[in-house]
Phi, psi and omega in degrees: 000124181280149180252130178289123180285322182248155175302146184301320181296322179289319178299320179297320179292320177300316179298320180296314178297322181294341178280350179284145180297135177081003181253112178275177182302315182294318178296319178300320178296317180296318178299314182296318178296322180297319178295318181296324183283343178291156178292152185307323181296317179294319179295321178293325177295320176298315179298322179295318179297318178293321184296324184263001185305309184289336178279333186260353182236136176219177181260133177297128181290346182261312185253343182067021170282164176276133182223167175294147185297338180267003175271146176278316178222173179300134177302328179292324178286324182284342182295120182293343179277353179271142180272105181287350180275356175238119184238126176264120183264121182237167181283310187229159181304324182293340176296330177298317180301316181298316181288322179298329180296337179288333182070014186254347185254127183242016176268205178241181186233161171217122182265123180287328184088023179137197178223162176291123183212092181305325182295334178259011180059036177250113179254174181300333181291345179266358179256165183274057181274315177302323179294328177294317178300318179297320178295320179302320181286310186287326181262005181050052183294130182263333179218134173249119176261113180274114184242039174289160184296158180276058178240171178301315180293321179296318179292319179297319179294321178298316179294321178297315179299317180302311180295318183299315180293317180294319180291340176282355178073027182268132182273071184234133176289132180245123179237163180231142177305143178296165187279028178288341181271122181301147178298134178091353180267125178293146183304321184295342181260357180286144181283164187297319182295316179299316180294322178299313178296323180295322178291313183294328184260020182301146185250145177282137179266000000 
């Protein structure tokens, strides 16, 4: 008969943290211990934030960015100072945060919700590509900046988007972020200077 080394509640929390992407067993243990060491009031606040997360956050129906549940559309899209004719296409919502930190982009965004990845059974039909085409038409978009990651899947998705937009007969300039971002590095982890140079040096496809 095996003996549990740790209390069951702590083990369960470690397992929960370990289910998060990029979190290994040791990191999960450190996170769980950190929560345990916090005062009960602080731990309850964390639990409260987690409990209401899905109720307070939703996806923008226009840009597919994450927004507050009481917002109709993304504040960045609704901002009259933003240029709706320039759209930066990213893989995930957190990529928007990375680009916004540069302070250099004044257009709007469109979140694909991933990349084309046959090995993961993700095809173009599972991404928000038709909605992008609709935005190009309704907002008279003049430039699409493809800012997918510099990975095999990111590059494949960028090429697919280029062909898809061109085959739709849309007169829109399509550009790609410059190669300042190392291959294999996710956009959300790129530093501000690198992203700024990548935006400024974007190339037309």
